[in-house]
CHARMM-style PDB file with segment names, atoms N, HN, CA, C and O in Angstrom:
ATOM      1  N   MET     1     -90.121 -64.196  82.116  1.00  0.00      PROA
ATOM      2  CA  MET     1     -89.993 -64.194  80.540  1.00  0.00      PROA
ATOM      3  C   MET     1     -91.561 -63.421  80.115  1.00  0.00      PROA
ATOM      4  O   MET     1     -92.648 -63.761  80.582  1.00  0.00      PROA
ATOM      5  N   ASP     2     -91.321 -62.285  79.090  1.00  0.00      PROA
ATOM      6  HN  ASP     2     -90.438 -62.008  78.711  1.00  0.00      PROA
ATOM      7  CA  ASP     2     -92.435 -61.554  78.595  1.00  0.00      PROA
ATOM      8  C   ASP     2     -92.834 -62.624  77.705  1.00  0.00      PROA
ATOM      9  O   ASP     2     -92.208 -63.519  77.136  1.00  0.00      PROA
ATOM     10  N   ARG     3     -94.019 -62.290  77.741  1.00  0.00      PROA
ATOM     11  HN  ARG     3     -94.527 -61.563  78.203  1.00  0.00      PROA
ATOM     12  CA  ARG     3     -94.775 -63.092  76.435  1.00  0.00      PROA
ATOM     13  C   ARG     3     -94.732 -62.196  75.449  1.00  0.00      PROA
ATOM     14  O   ARG     3     -94.983 -61.007  75.650  1.00  0.00      PROA
ATOM     15  N   PRO     4     -94.362 -62.748  74.122  1.00  0.00      PROA
ATOM     16  CA  PRO     4     -94.769 -61.592  72.768  1.00  0.00      PROA
ATOM     17  C   PRO     4     -95.689 -61.572  72.533  1.00  0.00      PROA
ATOM     18  O   PRO     4     -96.469 -62.521  72.619  1.00  0.00      PROA
ATOM     19  N   SER     5     -96.052 -59.893  71.946  1.00  0.00      PROA
ATOM     20  HN  SER     5     -95.418 -59.123  71.876  1.00  0.00      PROA
ATOM     21  CA  SER     5     -97.109 -59.541  71.769  1.00  0.00      PROA
ATOM     22  C   SER     5     -97.705 -60.254  70.321  1.00  0.00      PROA
ATOM     23  O   SER     5     -96.976 -61.038  69.713  1.00  0.00      PROA
ATOM     24  N   ILE     6     -98.909 -59.969  69.876  1.00  0.00      PROA
ATOM     25  HN  ILE     6     -99.502 -59.332  70.370  1.00  0.00      PROA
ATOM     26  CA  ILE     6     -99.826 -60.911  68.803  1.00  0.00      PROA
ATOM     27  C   ILE     6     -98.853 -60.351  67.580  1.00  0.00      PROA
ATOM     28  O   ILE     6     -98.472 -61.178  66.751  1.00  0.00      PROA
ATOM     29  N   ASP     7     -98.344 -58.635  67.417  1.00  0.00      PROA
ATOM     30  HN  ASP     7     -98.654 -57.963  68.090  1.00  0.00      PROA
ATOM     31  CA  ASP     7     -97.684 -58.109  66.453  1.00  0.00      PROA
ATOM     32  C   ASP     7     -96.549 -58.626  66.086  1.00  0.00      PROA
ATOM     33  O   ASP     7     -96.189 -58.734  64.913  1.00  0.00      PROA
ATOM     34  N   GLU     8     -95.886 -58.993  67.112  1.00  0.00      PROA
ATOM     35  HN  GLU     8     -96.178 -58.905  68.064  1.00  0.00      PROA
ATOM     36  CA  GLU     8     -94.426 -59.769  66.976  1.00  0.00      PROA
ATOM     37  C   GLU     8     -94.588 -61.032  66.647  1.00  0.00      PROA
ATOM     38  O   GLU     8     -93.552 -61.518  66.195  1.00  0.00      PROA
ATOM     39  N   LEU     9     -95.624 -61.869  66.702  1.00  0.00      PROA
ATOM     40  HN  LEU     9     -96.466 -61.473  67.069  1.00  0.00      PROA
ATOM     41  CA  LEU     9     -95.753 -62.968  66.192  1.00  0.00      PROA
ATOM     42  C   LEU     9     -96.381 -62.793  64.840  1.00  0.00      PROA
ATOM     43  O   LEU     9     -96.043 -63.573  63.949  1.00  0.00      PROA
ATOM     44  N   LEU    10     -97.293 -61.816  64.586  1.00  0.00      PROA
ATOM     45  HN  LEU    10     -97.567 -61.183  65.310  1.00  0.00      PROA
ATOM     46  CA  LEU    10     -97.727 -61.792  62.980  1.00  0.00      PROA
ATOM     47  C   LEU    10     -96.377 -61.367  62.049  1.00  0.00      PROA
ATOM     48  O   LEU    10     -96.301 -61.397  60.821  1.00  0.00      PROA
ATOM     49  N   ARG    11     -95.431 -60.999  62.932  1.00  0.00      PROA
ATOM     50  HN  ARG    11     -95.493 -60.975  63.930  1.00  0.00      PROA
ATOM     51  CA  ARG    11     -94.368 -60.609  61.571  1.00  0.00      PROA
ATOM     52  C   ARG    11     -93.702 -62.081  61.035  1.00  0.00      PROA
ATOM     53  O   ARG    11     -93.402 -62.371  59.877  1.00  0.00      PROA
ATOM     54  N   GLN    12     -93.606 -62.692  61.932  1.00  0.00      PROA
ATOM     55  HN  GLN    12     -93.850 -62.456  62.873  1.00  0.00      PROA
ATOM     56  CA  GLN    12     -93.196 -64.678  61.295  1.00  0.00      PROA
ATOM     57  C   GLN    12     -93.831 -65.239  60.781  1.00  0.00      PROA
ATOM     58  O   GLN    12     -93.480 -65.924  59.819  1.00  0.00      PROA
ATOM     59  N   ILE    13     -95.374 -65.147  61.353  1.00  0.00      PROA
ATOM     60  HN  ILE    13     -95.659 -64.592  62.134  1.00  0.00      PROA
ATOM     61  CA  ILE    13     -96.595 -66.023  60.756  1.00  0.00      PROA
ATOM     62  C   ILE    13     -97.487 -64.979  60.018  1.00  0.00      PROA
ATOM     63  O   ILE    13     -97.790 -63.916  60.560  1.00  0.00      PROA
ATOM     64  N   ASP    14     -97.860 -65.286  58.880  1.00  0.00      PROA
ATOM     65  HN  ASP    14     -97.614 -66.150  58.440  1.00  0.00      PROA
ATOM     66  CA  ASP    14     -98.664 -64.138  58.147  1.00  0.00      PROA
ATOM     67  C   ASP    14    -100.192 -64.493  58.854  1.00  0.00      PROA
ATOM     68  O   ASP    14    -100.756 -63.451  59.187  1.00  0.00      PROA
ATOM     69  N   SER    15    -100.833 -65.493  59.098  1.00  0.00      PROA
ATOM     70  HN  SER    15    -100.375 -66.340  58.828  1.00  0.00      PROA
ATOM     71  CA  SER    15    -102.299 -65.876  59.596  1.00  0.00      PROA
ATOM     72  C   SER    15    -102.163 -66.348  61.280  1.00  0.00      PROA
ATOM     73  O   SER    15    -101.440 -67.123  61.905  1.00  0.00      PROA
ATOM     74  N   LYS    16    -103.219 -65.472  61.594  1.00  0.00      PROA
ATOM     75  HN  LYS    16    -103.806 -64.842  61.087  1.00  0.00      PROA
ATOM     76  CA  LYS    16    -103.401 -65.808  63.076  1.00  0.00      PROA
ATOM     77  C   LYS    16    -103.878 -67.175  63.203  1.00  0.00      PROA
ATOM     78  O   LYS    16    -103.615 -67.802  64.229  1.00  0.00      PROA
ATOM     79  N   TYR    17    -104.517 -67.671  62.313  1.00  0.00      PROA
ATOM     80  HN  TYR    17    -104.731 -67.161  61.480  1.00  0.00      PROA
ATOM     81  CA  TYR    17    -105.142 -69.257  62.469  1.00  0.00      PROA
ATOM     82  C   TYR    17    -103.910 -70.131  62.095  1.00  0.00      PROA
ATOM     83  O   TYR    17    -103.919 -71.313  62.437  1.00  0.00      PROA
ATOM     84  N   ALA    18    -102.790 -69.588  61.374  1.00  0.00      PROA
ATOM     85  HN  ALA    18    -102.783 -68.628  61.097  1.00  0.00      PROA
ATOM     86  CA  ALA    18    -101.951 -70.675  61.160  1.00  0.00      PROA
ATOM     87  C   ALA    18    -100.705 -70.304  62.570  1.00  0.00      PROA
ATOM     88  O   ALA    18     -99.882 -71.149  62.922  1.00  0.00      PROA
ATOM     89  N   LEU    19    -100.762 -69.520  62.932  1.00  0.00      PROA
ATOM     90  HN  LEU    19    -101.431 -68.833  62.646  1.00  0.00      PROA
ATOM     91  CA  LEU    19     -99.931 -69.034  63.891  1.00  0.00      PROA
ATOM     92  C   LEU    19    -100.827 -69.914  65.254  1.00  0.00      PROA
ATOM     93  O   LEU    19     -99.959 -70.503  65.898  1.00  0.00      PROA
ATOM     94  N   ALA    20    -101.769 -70.092  65.670  1.00  0.00      PROA
ATOM     95  HN  ALA    20    -102.474 -69.613  65.147  1.00  0.00      PROA
ATOM     96  CA  ALA    20    -102.682 -71.150  66.582  1.00  0.00      PROA
ATOM     97  C   ALA    20    -102.062 -72.692  66.115  1.00  0.00      PROA
ATOM     98  O   ALA    20    -101.369 -73.399  66.846  1.00  0.00      PROA
ATOM     99  N   VAL    21    -102.414 -72.971  64.959  1.00  0.00      PROA
ATOM    100  HN  VAL    21    -102.977 -72.397  64.365  1.00  0.00      PROA
ATOM    101  CA  VAL    21    -101.926 -74.142  64.440  1.00  0.00      PROA
ATOM    102  C   VAL    21    -100.509 -74.340  65.000  1.00  0.00      PROA
ATOM    103  O   VAL    21    -100.334 -75.123  65.934  1.00  0.00      PROA
ATOM    104  N   LEU    22     -99.512 -73.664  64.466  1.00  0.00      PROA
ATOM    105  HN  LEU    22     -99.655 -73.028  63.708  1.00  0.00      PROA
ATOM    106  CA  LEU    22     -98.363 -73.914  64.782  1.00  0.00      PROA
ATOM    107  C   LEU    22     -97.861 -74.070  66.232  1.00  0.00      PROA
ATOM    108  O   LEU    22     -97.058 -74.961  66.508  1.00  0.00      PROA
ATOM    109  N   ALA    23     -98.340 -73.187  67.185  1.00  0.00      PROA
ATOM    110  HN  ALA    23     -98.993 -72.464  66.960  1.00  0.00      PROA
ATOM    111  CA  ALA    23     -98.185 -72.849  68.506  1.00  0.00      PROA
ATOM    112  C   ALA    23     -98.516 -74.233  69.270  1.00  0.00      PROA
ATOM    113  O   ALA    23     -97.846 -74.886  70.070  1.00  0.00      PROA
ATOM    114  N   ALA    24     -99.905 -74.452  68.677  1.00  0.00      PROA
ATOM    115  HN  ALA    24    -100.449 -73.922  68.026  1.00  0.00      PROA
ATOM    116  CA  ALA    24    -100.535 -75.826  69.484  1.00  0.00      PROA
ATOM    117  C   ALA    24     -99.590 -76.947  69.065  1.00  0.00      PROA
ATOM    118  O   ALA    24     -99.116 -77.700  69.916  1.00  0.00      PROA
ATOM    119  N   LYS    25     -99.293 -77.079  67.697  1.00  0.00      PROA
ATOM    120  HN  LYS    25     -99.678 -76.468  67.005  1.00  0.00      PROA
ATOM    121  CA  LYS    25     -98.558 -78.364  67.405  1.00  0.00      PROA
ATOM    122  C   LYS    25     -97.372 -78.413  68.213  1.00  0.00      PROA
ATOM    123  O   LYS    25     -97.071 -79.467  68.773  1.00  0.00      PROA
ATOM    124  N   ARG    26     -96.734 -77.477  68.320  1.00  0.00      PROA
ATOM    125  HN  ARG    26     -96.978 -76.621  67.866  1.00  0.00      PROA
ATOM    126  CA  ARG    26     -95.104 -77.212  69.173  1.00  0.00      PROA
ATOM    127  C   ARG    26     -95.542 -77.485  70.517  1.00  0.00      PROA
ATOM    128  O   ARG    26     -95.061 -78.420  71.157  1.00  0.00      PROA
ATOM    129  N   ALA    27     -96.566 -76.602  71.051  1.00  0.00      PROA
ATOM    130  HN  ALA    27     -96.957 -75.843  70.531  1.00  0.00      PROA
ATOM    131  CA  ALA    27     -96.600 -77.448  72.385  1.00  0.00      PROA
ATOM    132  C   ALA    27     -96.970 -78.502  72.860  1.00  0.00      PROA
ATOM    133  O   ALA    27     -96.644 -78.892  73.981  1.00  0.00      PROA
ATOM    134  N   ARG    28     -97.866 -79.244  71.897  1.00  0.00      PROA
ATOM    135  HN  ARG    28     -98.131 -78.927  70.986  1.00  0.00      PROA
ATOM    136  CA  ARG    28     -98.060 -80.658  72.110  1.00  0.00      PROA
ATOM    137  C   ARG    28     -96.854 -81.597  71.977  1.00  0.00      PROA
ATOM    138  O   ARG    28     -96.765 -82.640  72.624  1.00  0.00      PROA
ATOM    139  N   MET    29     -95.730 -81.076  70.913  1.00  0.00      PROA
ATOM    140  HN  MET    29     -95.802 -80.228  70.388  1.00  0.00      PROA
ATOM    141  CA  MET    29     -94.400 -81.721  71.013  1.00  0.00      PROA
ATOM    142  C   MET    29     -93.826 -81.874  72.422  1.00  0.00      PROA
ATOM    143  O   MET    29     -93.532 -82.932  72.979  1.00  0.00      PROA
ATOM    144  N   LEU    30     -93.710 -80.538  72.937  1.00  0.00      PROA
ATOM    145  HN  LEU    30     -93.949 -79.679  72.485  1.00  0.00      PROA
ATOM    146  CA  LEU    30     -93.025 -80.440  74.134  1.00  0.00      PROA
ATOM    147  C   LEU    30     -93.588 -80.980  75.446  1.00  0.00      PROA
ATOM    148  O   LEU    30     -92.937 -81.305  76.439  1.00  0.00      PROA
ATOM    149  N   THR    31     -95.204 -81.028  75.244  1.00  0.00      PROA
ATOM    150  HN  THR    31     -95.733 -80.763  74.437  1.00  0.00      PROA
ATOM    151  CA  THR    31     -95.920 -81.685  76.590  1.00  0.00      PROA
ATOM    152  C   THR    31     -95.531 -83.182  76.281  1.00  0.00      PROA
ATOM    153  O   THR    31     -95.191 -83.800  77.289  1.00  0.00      PROA
ATOM    154  N   GLN    32     -95.507 -83.925  75.055  1.00  0.00      PROA
ATOM    155  HN  GLN    32     -95.783 -83.423  74.235  1.00  0.00      PROA
ATOM    156  CA  GLN    32     -95.163 -85.050  74.987  1.00  0.00      PROA
ATOM    157  C   GLN    32     -93.736 -85.578  75.280  1.00  0.00      PROA
ATOM    158  O   GLN    32     -93.401 -86.708  75.634  1.00  0.00      PROA
ATOM    159  N   GLY    33     -93.037 -84.567  75.064  1.00  0.00      PROA
ATOM    160  HN  GLY    33     -93.309 -83.649  74.776  1.00  0.00      PROA
ATOM    161  CA  GLY    33     -91.625 -85.041  75.401  1.00  0.00      PROA
ATOM    162  C   GLY    33     -90.770 -85.453  74.177  1.00  0.00      PROA
ATOM    163  O   GLY    33     -89.739 -86.112  74.311  1.00  0.00      PROA
ATOM    164  N   GLN    34     -91.264 -85.015  72.913  1.00  0.00      PROA
ATOM    165  HN  GLN    34     -92.101 -84.480  72.804  1.00  0.00      PROA
ATOM    166  CA  GLN    34     -90.716 -85.391  71.457  1.00  0.00      PROA
ATOM    167  C   GLN    34     -89.492 -84.454  71.397  1.00  0.00      PROA
ATOM    168  O   GLN    34     -88.456 -84.875  70.882  1.00  0.00      PROA
ATOM    169  N   PHE    35     -89.558 -83.265  71.874  1.00  0.00      PROA
ATOM    170  HN  PHE    35     -90.400 -82.924  72.292  1.00  0.00      PROA
ATOM    171  CA  PHE    35     -88.245 -82.384  71.730  1.00  0.00      PROA
ATOM    172  C   PHE    35     -87.772 -81.797  72.904  1.00  0.00      PROA
ATOM    173  O   PHE    35     -88.655 -81.446  73.686  1.00  0.00      PROA
ATOM    174  N   GLU    36     -86.784 -81.626  73.191  1.00  0.00      PROA
ATOM    175  HN  GLU    36     -86.066 -81.911  72.556  1.00  0.00      PROA
ATOM    176  CA  GLU    36     -86.591 -80.806  74.567  1.00  0.00      PROA
ATOM    177  C   GLU    36     -86.613 -79.383  74.177  1.00  0.00      PROA
ATOM    178  O   GLU    36     -86.330 -78.830  73.115  1.00  0.00      PROA
ATOM    179  N   SER    37     -87.141 -78.805  75.649  1.00  0.00      PROA
ATOM    180  HN  SER    37     -87.371 -79.254  76.512  1.00  0.00      PROA
ATOM    181  CA  SER    37     -87.049 -77.377  75.455  1.00  0.00      PROA
ATOM    182  C   SER    37     -85.815 -76.591  76.457  1.00  0.00      PROA
ATOM    183  O   SER    37     -85.583 -76.881  77.631  1.00  0.00      PROA
ATOM    184  N   LEU    38     -85.318 -75.837  75.876  1.00  0.00      PROA
ATOM    185  HN  LEU    38     -85.506 -75.601  74.923  1.00  0.00      PROA
ATOM    186  CA  LEU    38     -84.300 -74.838  76.858  1.00  0.00      PROA
ATOM    187  C   LEU    38     -84.766 -74.009  77.928  1.00  0.00      PROA
ATOM    188  O   LEU    38     -83.970 -73.528  78.734  1.00  0.00      PROA
ATOM    189  N   TYR    39     -86.245 -73.766  78.006  1.00  0.00      PROA
ATOM    190  HN  TYR    39     -86.892 -74.157  77.351  1.00  0.00      PROA
ATOM    191  CA  TYR    39     -86.888 -72.896  79.097  1.00  0.00      PROA
ATOM    192  C   TYR    39     -86.745 -73.663  80.305  1.00  0.00      PROA
ATOM    193  O   TYR    39     -86.459 -74.860  80.354  1.00  0.00      PROA
ATOM    194  N   PRO    40     -86.991 -72.803  81.394  1.00  0.00      PROA
ATOM    195  CA  PRO    40     -86.849 -73.496  82.901  1.00  0.00      PROA
ATOM    196  C   PRO    40     -88.320 -74.333  82.808  1.00  0.00      PROA
ATOM    197  O   PRO    40     -89.314 -74.218  82.091  1.00  0.00      PROA
ATOM    198  N   LYS    41     -87.931 -75.232  83.908  1.00  0.00      PROA
ATOM    199  HN  LYS    41     -87.124 -75.326  84.491  1.00  0.00      PROA
ATOM    200  CA  LYS    41     -89.275 -76.140  84.120  1.00  0.00      PROA
ATOM    201  C   LYS    41     -90.324 -75.108  84.750  1.00  0.00      PROA
ATOM    202  O   LYS    41     -90.114 -74.118  85.450  1.00  0.00      PROA
ATOM    203  N   GLY    42     -91.497 -75.647  84.285  1.00  0.00      PROA
ATOM    204  HN  GLY    42     -91.667 -76.452  83.716  1.00  0.00      PROA
ATOM    205  CA  GLY    42     -92.972 -74.803  85.047  1.00  0.00      PROA
ATOM    206  C   GLY    42     -93.158 -74.150  83.894  1.00  0.00      PROA
ATOM    207  O   GLY    42     -94.364 -73.986  83.711  1.00  0.00      PROA
ATOM    208  N   THR    43     -92.425 -73.653  82.938  1.00  0.00      PROA
ATOM    209  HN  THR    43     -91.446 -73.786  83.087  1.00  0.00      PROA
ATOM    210  CA  THR    43     -92.833 -72.833  81.901  1.00  0.00      PROA
ATOM    211  C   THR    43     -93.962 -73.541  80.820  1.00  0.00      PROA
ATOM    212  O   THR    43     -93.700 -74.587  80.226  1.00  0.00      PROA
ATOM    213  N   LYS    44     -94.842 -73.042  80.709  1.00  0.00      PROA
ATOM    214  HN  LYS    44     -95.055 -72.192  81.192  1.00  0.00      PROA
ATOM    215  CA  LYS    44     -96.162 -73.394  80.092  1.00  0.00      PROA
ATOM    216  C   LYS    44     -95.651 -73.665  78.685  1.00  0.00      PROA
ATOM    217  O   LYS    44     -94.962 -72.789  78.162  1.00  0.00      PROA
ATOM    218  N   PRO    45     -95.925 -74.831  77.987  1.00  0.00      PROA
ATOM    219  CA  PRO    45     -95.626 -75.196  76.722  1.00  0.00      PROA
ATOM    220  C   PRO    45     -95.996 -74.286  75.536  1.00  0.00      PROA
ATOM    221  O   PRO    45     -95.266 -74.007  74.585  1.00  0.00      PROA
ATOM    222  N   VAL    46     -97.518 -73.786  75.803  1.00  0.00      PROA
ATOM    223  HN  VAL    46     -98.111 -74.012  76.576  1.00  0.00      PROA
ATOM    224  CA  VAL    46     -97.629 -72.733  74.883  1.00  0.00      PROA
ATOM    225  C   VAL    46     -96.682 -71.541  74.898  1.00  0.00      PROA
ATOM    226  O   VAL    46     -96.212 -71.130  73.837  1.00  0.00      PROA
ATOM    227  N   THR    47     -96.378 -70.954  76.099  1.00  0.00      PROA
ATOM    228  HN  THR    47     -96.761 -71.287  76.961  1.00  0.00      PROA
ATOM    229  CA  THR    47     -95.469 -69.821  76.079  1.00  0.00      PROA
ATOM    230  C   THR    47     -94.310 -69.946  75.480  1.00  0.00      PROA
ATOM    231  O   THR    47     -93.786 -68.983  74.919  1.00  0.00      PROA
ATOM    232  N   VAL    48     -93.692 -71.283  75.525  1.00  0.00      PROA
ATOM    233  HN  VAL    48     -94.118 -72.065  75.980  1.00  0.00      PROA
ATOM    234  CA  VAL    48     -92.311 -71.476  75.251  1.00  0.00      PROA
ATOM    235  C   VAL    48     -92.659 -71.583  73.675  1.00  0.00      PROA
ATOM    236  O   VAL    48     -91.902 -71.048  72.866  1.00  0.00      PROA
ATOM    237  N   ALA    49     -93.651 -72.183  73.309  1.00  0.00      PROA
ATOM    238  HN  ALA    49     -94.266 -72.618  73.967  1.00  0.00      PROA
ATOM    239  CA  ALA    49     -94.052 -72.107  71.656  1.00  0.00      PROA
ATOM    240  C   ALA    49     -94.010 -70.775  70.937  1.00  0.00      PROA
ATOM    241  O   ALA    49     -93.405 -70.593  69.880  1.00  0.00      PROA
ATOM    242  N   LEU    50     -94.862 -69.648  71.746  1.00  0.00      PROA
ATOM    243  HN  LEU    50     -95.354 -69.796  72.605  1.00  0.00      PROA
ATOM    244  CA  LEU    50     -95.120 -68.700  71.153  1.00  0.00      PROA
ATOM    245  C   LEU    50     -93.599 -67.809  71.299  1.00  0.00      PROA
ATOM    246  O   LEU    50     -93.288 -67.013  70.412  1.00  0.00      PROA
ATOM    247  N   GLU    51     -93.023 -67.957  72.077  1.00  0.00      PROA
ATOM    248  HN  GLU    51     -93.276 -68.603  72.797  1.00  0.00      PROA
ATOM    249  CA  GLU    51     -91.653 -67.418  72.323  1.00  0.00      PROA
ATOM    250  C   GLU    51     -90.764 -68.035  71.044  1.00  0.00      PROA
ATOM    251  O   GLU    51     -90.298 -67.273  70.197  1.00  0.00      PROA
ATOM    252  N   GLU    52     -90.606 -69.238  70.994  1.00  0.00      PROA
ATOM    253  HN  GLU    52     -90.984 -69.857  71.682  1.00  0.00      PROA
ATOM    254  CA  GLU    52     -89.870 -69.825  69.834  1.00  0.00      PROA
ATOM    255  C   GLU    52     -90.401 -69.068  68.480  1.00  0.00      PROA
ATOM    256  O   GLU    52     -89.648 -68.436  67.738  1.00  0.00      PROA
ATOM    257  N   ILE    53     -91.511 -69.194  68.313  1.00  0.00      PROA
ATOM    258  HN  ILE    53     -92.122 -69.707  68.915  1.00  0.00      PROA
ATOM    259  CA  ILE    53     -92.146 -68.433  67.010  1.00  0.00      PROA
ATOM    260  C   ILE    53     -91.656 -67.124  66.816  1.00  0.00      PROA
ATOM    261  O   ILE    53     -91.150 -66.798  65.742  1.00  0.00      PROA
ATOM    262  N   ALA    54     -91.774 -66.282  67.851  1.00  0.00      PROA
ATOM    263  HN  ALA    54     -92.185 -66.547  68.723  1.00  0.00      PROA
ATOM    264  CA  ALA    54     -91.401 -64.611  68.099  1.00  0.00      PROA
ATOM    265  C   ALA    54     -89.864 -64.685  67.712  1.00  0.00      PROA
ATOM    266  O   ALA    54     -89.522 -63.946  66.788  1.00  0.00      PROA
ATOM    267  N   GLN    55     -88.988 -65.405  68.244  1.00  0.00      PROA
ATOM    268  HN  GLN    55     -89.266 -66.005  68.995  1.00  0.00      PROA
ATOM    269  CA  GLN    55     -87.551 -65.752  67.806  1.00  0.00      PROA
ATOM    270  C   GLN    55     -87.438 -66.039  66.564  1.00  0.00      PROA
ATOM    271  O   GLN    55     -86.398 -65.526  66.151  1.00  0.00      PROA
ATOM    272  N   GLY    56     -87.927 -66.546  65.830  1.00  0.00      PROA
ATOM    273  HN  GLY    56     -88.772 -66.963  66.166  1.00  0.00      PROA
ATOM    274  CA  GLY    56     -87.897 -66.929  64.444  1.00  0.00      PROA
ATOM    275  C   GLY    56     -87.340 -68.272  64.556  1.00  0.00      PROA
ATOM    276  O   GLY    56     -86.820 -68.702  63.526  1.00  0.00      PROA
ATOM    277  N   LYS    57     -87.334 -69.164  65.763  1.00  0.00      PROA
ATOM    278  HN  LYS    57     -87.756 -68.815  66.600  1.00  0.00      PROA
ATOM    279  CA  LYS    57     -86.926 -70.445  65.810  1.00  0.00      PROA
ATOM    280  C   LYS    57     -87.925 -71.459  64.805  1.00  0.00      PROA
ATOM    281  O   LYS    57     -87.481 -72.427  64.188  1.00  0.00      PROA
ATOM    282  N   LEU    58     -89.022 -71.118  64.791  1.00  0.00      PROA
ATOM    283  HN  LEU    58     -89.383 -70.331  65.292  1.00  0.00      PROA
ATOM    284  CA  LEU    58     -90.321 -72.012  63.911  1.00  0.00      PROA
ATOM    285  C   LEU    58     -90.397 -71.468  62.775  1.00  0.00      PROA
ATOM    286  O   LEU    58     -89.996 -70.324  62.561  1.00  0.00      PROA
ATOM    287  N   LYS    59     -91.017 -72.361  61.744  1.00  0.00      PROA
ATOM    288  HN  LYS    59     -91.343 -73.290  61.918  1.00  0.00      PROA
ATOM    289  CA  LYS    59     -91.439 -71.562  60.680  1.00  0.00      PROA
ATOM    290  C   LYS    59     -92.648 -72.144  60.266  1.00  0.00      PROA
ATOM    291  O   LYS    59     -92.918 -73.073  61.027  1.00  0.00      PROA
ATOM    292  N   MET    60     -93.536 -71.990  59.341  1.00  0.00      PROA
ATOM    293  HN  MET    60     -93.317 -71.235  58.723  1.00  0.00      PROA
ATOM    294  CA  MET    60     -94.482 -72.759  59.033  1.00  0.00      PROA
ATOM    295  C   MET    60     -94.288 -72.893  57.300  1.00  0.00      PROA
ATOM    296  O   MET    60     -94.148 -71.891  56.600  1.00  0.00      PROA
ATOM    297  N   GLU    61     -94.303 -74.116  56.812  1.00  0.00      PROA
ATOM    298  HN  GLU    61     -94.417 -74.931  57.381  1.00  0.00      PROA
ATOM    299  CA  GLU    61     -94.309 -74.264  55.731  1.00  0.00      PROA
ATOM    300  C   GLU    61     -95.556 -75.094  55.136  1.00  0.00      PROA
ATOM    301  O   GLU    61     -95.985 -76.147  55.608  1.00  0.00      PROA
ATOM    302  N   TRP    62     -96.104 -74.344  53.895  1.00  0.00      PROA
ATOM    303  HN  TRP    62     -95.755 -73.489  53.512  1.00  0.00      PROA
ATOM    304  CA  TRP    62     -96.855 -74.824  53.444  1.00  0.00      PROA
ATOM    305  C   TRP    62     -96.765 -75.816  52.161  1.00  0.00      PROA
ATOM    306  O   TRP    62     -95.998 -75.508  51.249  1.00  0.00      PROA
ATOM    307  N   GLY    63     -97.541 -77.005  52.080  1.00  0.00      PROA
ATOM    308  HN  GLY    63     -98.164 -77.255  52.821  1.00  0.00      PROA
ATOM    309  CA  GLY    63     -97.325 -77.945  51.353  1.00  0.00      PROA
ATOM    310  C   GLY    63     -98.438 -78.331  50.460  1.00  0.00      PROA
ATOM    311  O   GLY    63     -99.618 -78.090  50.714  1.00  0.00      PROA
ATOM    312  N   LYS    64     -98.011 -78.944  49.399  1.00  0.00      PROA
ATOM    313  HN  LYS    64     -97.053 -79.140  49.193  1.00  0.00      PROA
ATOM    314  CA  LYS    64     -99.380 -79.552  48.298  1.00  0.00      PROA
ATOM    315  C   LYS    64    -100.223 -80.478  49.224  1.00  0.00      PROA
ATOM    316  O   LYS    64     -99.605 -81.114  50.078  1.00  0.00      PROA
ATOM    317  N   ARG    65    -101.496 -80.609  49.143  1.00  0.00      PROA
ATOM    318  HN  ARG    65    -101.998 -80.093  48.450  1.00  0.00      PROA
ATOM    319  CA  ARG    65    -102.171 -81.224  49.713  1.00  0.00      PROA
ATOM    320  C   ARG    65    -102.427 -82.544  48.885  1.00  0.00      PROA
ATOM    321  O   ARG    65    -102.665 -82.500  47.678  1.00  0.00      PROA
ATOM    322  N   LYS    66    -102.356 -83.864  49.692  1.00  0.00      PROA
ATOM    323  HN  LYS    66    -102.163 -83.899  50.673  1.00  0.00      PROA
ATOM    324  CA  LYS    66    -102.507 -85.116  49.003  1.00  0.00      PROA
ATOM    325  C   LYS    66    -103.989 -85.279  48.982  1.00  0.00      PROA
ATOM    326  O   LYS    66    -104.742 -85.006  49.917  1.00  0.00      PROA
ATOM    327  N   THR    67    -104.423 -85.885  47.492  1.00  0.00      PROA
ATOM    328  HN  THR    67    -103.811 -86.108  46.733  1.00  0.00      PROA
ATOM    329  CA  THR    67    -105.674 -86.362  47.380  1.00  0.00      PROA
ATOM    330  C   THR    67    -105.691 -87.855  46.948  1.00  0.00      PROA
ATOM    331  OT1 THR    67    -106.762 -88.443  46.800  1.00  0.00      PROA
TER     332      THR     67
END
């Protein structure tokens, strides 16, 4: 599995900081077993998360901040 380039990823998510947060949250979900991955065992969770972002499977939603 080839890792997606930063340019591919930034086409999906506008900010590299938002990209890092989204990838980290998805990787944590995969590590904790909250959601299943269709990728082979042994594939690192961050790699899976970045691949899913590049494929457009994950999106970032911005909400209003609660005060």
